[in-house]
C-alpha positions, -999 to 999 in steps of 0.1 A, spaced: -671 54 -732 -662 28 -758 -663 -10 -753 -631 -16 -753 -627 8 -724 -653 -9 -705 -635 -46 -708 -609 -28 -702 -616 -13 -666 -638 -48 -659 -604 -63 -665 -586 -39 -641 -610 -44 -614 -610 -76 -614 -574 -79 -612 -574 -53 -582 -600 -83 -565 -579 -109 -572 -548 -94 -555 -568 -83 -527 -583 -124 -524 -543 -137 -528 -537 -109 -497 -564 -123 -478 -554 -166 -486 -516 -155 -478 -528 -143 -445 -547 -174 -438 -518 -196 -446 -499 -178 -425 -527 -182 -395 -524 -223 -403 -482 -222 -403 -486 -204 -366 -515 -230 -360 -498 -257 -369 -464 -245 -352 -482 -242 -323 -499 -281 -324 -462 -293 -329 -449 -275 -301 -478 -293 -283 -473 -324 -292 -436 -322 -283 -442 -309 -250 -466 -335 -243 -447 -366 -258 -410 -358 -243 -404 -356 -212 -385 -331 -195 -390 -302 -221 -392 -269 -207 -433 -256 -204 -444 -237 -237 -457 -203 -243 -485 -187 -257 -460 -176 -285 -446 -199 -314 -406 -209 -311 -384 -211 -336 -379 -246 -360 -349 -247 -349 -356 -241 -312 -377 -272 -307 -358 -295 -330 -353 -332 -320 -343 -360 -346 -369 -381 -359 -360 -411 -344 -363 -399 -309 -402 -386 -314 -414 -424 -332 -401 -435 -299 -415 -409 -279 -446 -412 -295 -444 -457 -292 -437 -450 -256 -465 -428 -246 -490 -446 -220 -525 -441 -214 -514 -421 -189 -496 -398 -207 -522 -394 -238 -548 -386 -211 -525 -359 -197 -522 -341 -231 -558 -341 -234 -559 -321 -200 -533 -300 -212 -552 -293 -246 -581 -283 -230 -564 -261 -204 -546 -247 -235 -578 -240 -257 -603 -231 -233 -602 -198 -251 -616 -213 -284 -638 -247 -269 -646 -258 -238 -628 -291 -235 -643 -309 -201 -618 -334 -191 -632 -357 -155 -615 -387 -141 -636 -412 -121 -608 -429 -98 -631 -456 -84 -646 -470 -120 -609 -458 -139 -631 -442 -166 -614 -411 -179 -648 -385 -195 -645 -362 -222 -671 -336 -241 -665 -306 -260 -690 -275 -257 -682 -240 -278 -664 -213 -258 -694 -192 -258 -720 -224 -239 -744 -207 -211 -741 -234 -185 -767 -221 -166 -791 -245 -183 -772 -278 -186 -797 -294 -204 -796 -271 -233 -761 -272 -234 -748 -284 -272 -720 -314 -271 -696 -309 -296 -678 -347 -290 -687 -369 -258 -667 -399 -253 -649 -426 -226 -621 -441 -216 -617 -466 -195 -582 -476 -183 -587 -509 -173 -605 -524 -205 -599 -502 -235 -572 -497 -258 -549 -469 -260 -558 -467 -298 -595 -456 -286 -577 -428 -265 -557 -418 -294 -585 -414 -314 -601 -390 -289 -574 -370 -285 -571 -369 -326 -605 -354 -326 -602 -330 -302 -569 -319 -323 -594 -319 -351 -621 -293 -329 -594 -271 -322 -583 -268 -353 -614 -263 -361 -624 -239 -336 -590 -218 -345 -599 -213 -380 -637 -203 -373 -619 -176 -348 -599 -163 -376 -622 -161 -402 -648 -143 -376 -618 -116 -363 
C-alpha cells in the first residue's frame, strides 16, 4: 500500500468518526431542547395560575404560547408562597433524577430544602451526601433569596438530566 493510500484511508476513517460524533452532538442537542421545553412548561405552569396541569410529555410551543407581557407580569407578581409551591412541584417532578427534600415548619415559618442524589442510601443518614442545603424564613428573608434557591434547583435538575442522558 502506498503512502497516499494510507493517508486516504486515514482521512476516510476520520470522516466516519466525525460523522458519528456529529450525530451524537445532534442527539444531545435534541435532548437539551426537549429539556428546555419541559422546563419552560413547568415554569409556565407554576407562574400562571389557571393553566391545566402538564404531563410528562412536551407540549408544542403553540399550545403553551403566551405573550411576553403576561409572562413578565406573572413573574413579577409571584409571591414567596408561589415560589415555594413551585419548588415543591419541582421536587415531585424530578424524583427520578434527584431527591429534593422540602419541609416547612409552621411554628417558625421556615422552609427547608436540601438535595441528595437519586441513589442515596437513606439507611445511614449520617453518610448521606447533600448536593445542596438551604432554608428560607418567610417572615424575614427577601423573596430574592427564595428565587436564588429555585434557580439553584433548576440548575441541579438540568445537570442531573444531562448526566442521566450521558449514562444511558
